[in-house]
NUMI-910364 format. One record per atom (N, C-alpha, C, O): residue in one letter; x, y, z. Coordinates in steps of 0.05 Angstrom, whole numbers, plus 5000, padded with zeros to 4 digits. Each point is the difference from the previous one (the first is absolute). Layout:
BEGIN
AXYZ ...
This chain:
BEGIN
X454547278746 X499550035029 X496149905008 X499349895021 X499050174961 X497849955003 X498849704999 X498049915010 X504249964970 X499149734996 X500649865022 X498449845010 X504350215001 X501449855030 X497250085021 X498749805003 X500550385009 X498450025009 X497149825000 X498649895017 X501250134956 X497249894989 X500049655005 X498049865001 X504750065000 X500849714999 X500249855026 X499649765006 X501450515014 X499949895032 X498249875008 X500449765007 X497550334995 X497949815006 X499349684994 X499149835016 X501550164956 X500449754990 X500849875014 X498749845012 X503850184989 X503049915009 X498949895036 X499949765007 X499450425009 X498949945021 X498649804998 X500949805011 X496850184979 X498049844998 X501449704991 X499649785010 X502050264970 X501649734990 X500949905024 X499049805008 X503550345008 X501249945027 X498249885015 X500949805012 X496550254993 X498849945019 X498549684992 X500049805013 X498850244966 X499249724986 X502149785008 X499649795012 X502250304978 X502449745005 X501149965026 X501149795006 X498650445013 X500049815028 X497849885006 X500349785010 X497250324985 X497849745005 X500049774983 X499649785011 X500650234967 X501249794986 X501349815014 X498949805007 X504350265000 X501449834999 X499549915041 X501249825013 X497250324996 X498349925025 X497649784996 X499549855018 X499050134960 X499049725000 X500849804995 X498349825000 X505050074993 X500549824993 X502049895019 X501749824996 X497750375033 X501849925018 X498449865026 X498150095012 X503549644992 X498949845017 X501850035024 X502450004995 X496650035035 X500549985024 X502049985005 X499849804985 X503050195024 X501949815013 X498249795015 X497750055008 X503749674995 X499349915018 X497149814987 X498849835013 X500550244962 X497349894991 X500249714991 X501449914981 X497349975030 X499349685006 X499149834971 X497649994998 X503749914983 X499049974977 X499649685010 X501449855013 X495650134971 X500149685011 X499749864964 X498750114982 X502749665017 X499749964976 X499649644994 X500749835017 X498150114957 X499049755001 X502249904973 X500650104979 X500349595036 X501349974973 X498049844988 X497749945007 X504050014970 X497749874969 X501349694991 X499349874980 X502950055041 X501549764996 X500349875031 X499450155018 X501649594988 X501049935023 X503250155009 X502050034985 X497750065041 X503250025000 X502049805019 X499849985025 X502049874959 X500949775005 X502850035011 X501649964982 X499650105046 X501650045006 X501849765005 X502250055010 X497249674984 X502249735013 X502250114985 X502249985012 X497950144963 X503150064984 X500350295002 X498450154990 X503749945023 X501150284993 X500550064974 X501649854989 X497350384994 X499650074979 X499950385004 X498150155005 X505149904990 X500650345015 X498250094968 X500649884979 X497450325023 X499750174979 X497949914989 X499350074978 X499149695041 X497649954982 X498050225005 X500450185016 X497649804970 X498150174996 X497649915002 X499649854980 X498650175034 X497249904999 X497450225002 X499450185016 X499349724959 X497650224993 X498950025018 X500749865019 X496850324986 X498450095012 X498250294992 X500550154981 X498049865032 X497650254999 X498850025023 X499349825014 X500550474990 X499450195024 X497349885019 X497750064993 X502649835023 X497749905019 X497950165016 X498049915012 X502650324986 X499050235007 X500450204986 X501850004984 X496250295020 X500950224992 X502150155006 X499750065024 X502350054967 X501850185005 X498750334998 X498750094981 X502350035046 X498150255000 X502750215001 X502049915011 X498050344977 X501250155005 X500150215015 X497650075002 X504050095012 X500050135022 X497750214999 X498850115018 X500849914953 X496450185012 X498149894993 X498050114991 X502249645013 X497049805003 X499049894980 X498149845000 X503450274975 X499449904971 X500849705005 X501649915017 X496749914960 X501349754991 X502650104986 X500150184982 X501949695029 X503149994978 X499949794979 X500550034976 X498949765036 X499949684982 X498849885013 X500549955023 X496749934958 X497849795010 X500549824999 X501249914980 X497949905044 X499049725002 X500749904972 X498750084980 X504049705018 X499249814977 X501850144983 X500349904977 X501050295029 X502850134985 X502249794997 X501049925021 X500049954955 X501949835000 X501750274999 X499450244995 X503949595013 X502250104996 X500450024972 X499049904980 X502850275024 X501150134974 X503650035001 X501250104981 
């Protein structure tokens, strides 16, 4: 019983930390993402599923204000 009581504060701190860590990676709904393409986009022929490569043109900020993804981050 004593071991459980000693472990309880550590468990509470771990749960609080995981909630904060999850918040850092959260973007607000409706966040505008500006992407610069690395190649021309040709729409003269329809190509379903065509993937164009690009990178972020501006920093993306998380809901807490920190930079979640810096400008120049390439798609993955």
